[in-house]
C-alpha positions, 0 to 999 in steps of 0.5 A: 488483496490487503494491499488493494484495500489499503490503496482504496482506503488511502485513495492511491489511484491511477490519477495520482500516478499520472499527476505525481508518479513519485508520490504514487510510488512512495505511497505504494511502498508504504502500503506494501511495508505496512501490509508485510508487517501485518501479515508477518505479525498476524500469520507468520509469527503467531 
């Protein structure tokens, strides 16, 4: 859910995937890393 919200906020769309798949993958990797950091800092390590 957090990842989906971040994708929408950063406009990571299927159109981007079709036009520039490497950029799309890079942005998804950044979003996943960011979401993981948020979850770890707010839930796991509290």
